[in-house]
C-alpha positions as CSV (number, residue, x, y, z in Angstrom):
1,M,10.7,-10.6,14.3
2,L,10.6,-7.7,11.8
3,C,13.7,-5.7,11.3
4,E,13.4,-1.9,12.0
5,P,13.1,-0.7,8.4
6,R,10.3,-3.2,7.7
7,M,8.5,-2.2,10.9
8,R,9.0,1.4,10.1
9,R,7.4,0.8,6.7
10,I,4.3,-0.9,8.3
11,E,3.9,2.0,10.7
12,L,4.1,4.5,7.9
13,D,1.6,2.6,5.8
14,N,-0.8,2.6,8.8
15,L,-0.2,6.3,9.2
16,I,-1.0,6.8,5.4
17,N,-4.2,4.7,5.9
18,S,-5.2,6.9,8.8
19,L,-4.5,10.1,6.9
20,V,-6.5,9.0,3.9
21,E,-9.5,8.2,6.1
22,E,-9.2,11.5,7.9
23,I,-9.0,13.5,4.6
24,K,-12.1,11.6,3.2
25,R,-14.0,12.3,6.5
26,A,-13.0,16.0,6.7
27,L,-13.1,17.0,3.0
28,P,-16.3,15.5,1.6
29,D,-15.3,16.3,-2.0
30,A,-12.1,14.3,-1.7
31,M,-12.0,10.7,-2.8
32,E,-9.3,8.1,-3.3
33,G,-8.2,8.0,-6.9
34,E,-6.8,5.2,-9.0
35,V,-3.1,4.6,-9.3
36,D,-1.8,2.7,-12.3
37,S,1.0,0.3,-11.4
38,K,2.5,-2.2,-13.8
39,A,4.7,-3.6,-11.1
40,G,2.1,-4.8,-8.6
41,V,1.2,-2.8,-5.5
42,P,1.7,1.0,-6.1
43,S,4.2,2.7,-3.9
44,Y,1.9,5.7,-3.3
45,R,-1.8,6.6,-2.9
46,R,-3.7,9.3,-4.6
47,I,-6.5,11.6,-3.5
48,D,-8.7,13.4,-6.0
49,C,-11.0,16.4,-5.6
50,D,-13.3,18.2,-8.2
51,G,-12.2,15.6,-10.8
52,R,-8.5,16.2,-10.6
53,A,-5.6,14.8,-8.6
54,L,-5.2,16.8,-5.4
55,L,-2.3,14.9,-3.8
56,Y,-0.1,11.8,-3.7
57,L,1.0,10.1,-0.5
58,R,4.2,8.2,-0.2
59,A,6.0,6.5,2.7
60,R,9.5,7.7,3.3
61,P,11.0,5.1,5.7
62,R,14.6,6.3,5.7
63,I,13.5,9.7,7.0
64,K,10.6,8.3,9.1
65,C,7.8,10.3,7.6
66,I,5.2,10.3,4.9
67,R,5.3,12.8,2.1
68,V,2.1,14.4,0.9
69,D,2.7,15.9,-2.6
70,I,0.2,18.5,-3.6
71,T,-0.1,18.5,-7.4
72,G,0.6,21.6,-9.5
73,L,-3.1,21.5,-10.5
74,W,-3.9,23.3,-7.2
75,R,-3.0,26.7,-5.9
76,A,-1.4,25.5,-2.7
77,P,-0.2,28.1,-0.2
78,I,3.6,28.6,-0.5
79,E,4.2,28.5,3.3
80,G,3.1,26.3,6.1
81,P,4.8,24.5,9.0
82,L,4.9,21.2,7.1
83,A,5.4,22.7,3.6
84,E,8.4,22.2,1.4
85,P,8.0,23.9,-2.0
86,M,8.9,21.8,-5.1
87,A,9.3,22.4,-8.8
88,A,6.4,23.3,-11.2
89,G,4.4,25.1,-8.4
90,S,3.7,22.0,-6.4
91,T,4.4,21.5,-2.7
92,S,5.2,18.6,-0.4
93,L,4.1,18.3,3.2
94,V,6.3,16.3,5.5
95,V,4.1,14.4,8.0
96,R,5.8,12.6,10.9
97,G,2.7,11.6,12.9
98,S,-1.1,11.9,13.4
99,A,-0.4,15.1,15.4
100,D,0.3,16.7,11.9
101,F,-3.1,15.8,10.5
102,P,-4.9,19.0,11.5
103,E,-2.2,21.1,9.7
104,V,-2.4,18.8,6.6
105,L,-6.3,19.4,6.5
106,R,-5.9,23.1,7.0
107,Y,-3.4,23.3,4.2
108,L,-5.6,21.1,1.9
109,R,-8.7,23.3,2.6
110,K,-6.7,26.4,1.7
111,A,-5.4,24.9,-1.5
112,I,-8.9,23.8,-2.5
113,D,-10.5,27.1,-1.6
114,R,-7.8,29.1,-3.4
115,T,-8.1,27.0,-6.6
116,R,-11.9,27.1,-6.6
117,I,-11.9,30.9,-6.2
118,D,-9.2,31.2,-9.0
119,I,-11.3,29.1,-11.3
120,A,-14.5,31.0,-10.5
121,S,-12.9,34.4,-11.0
122,R,-11.4,33.3,-14.4
123,A,-14.8,32.1,-15.5
124,L,-16.3,35.5,-14.4
125,S,-13.7,37.6,-16.1
126,K,-14.0,35.5,-19.3
127,N,-17.8,36.2,-19.2
128,D,-17.3,39.9,-18.6
129,K,-15.3,40.5,-21.8
130,P,-17.2,42.0,-24.7
131,S,-18.1,39.6,-27.5
132,G,-15.3,39.0,-29.9
133,E,-12.5,39.5,-27.4
134,E,-10.6,36.5,-26.0
């Protein structure tokens, strides 16, 4: 018989697997990225979008949740029901069950859209400058 912490870890790993599949299904540009681990199996999973790391997923057995860390490469919304702001402009989402998946997807879509708009507007403003100005 598995002790409770081990069982909790298995349940959280299953929740992560389900969330990864849901993200890949709902966000066609998202794909699972490679995680380097010198110590065997990595303790987290990575999702990429547009050629850059979008998020990392980690099981947090002691607090019975998974943490979705949005990287600082994305303009994530500051607020959200699951959001906990972190250092360097990144944000964590605390996911306690599959009922939180729609909010995670909404939040990720918003971060992707905000970042793409920001990149496009920077490219436009750079092209609008007279030659010789930087």
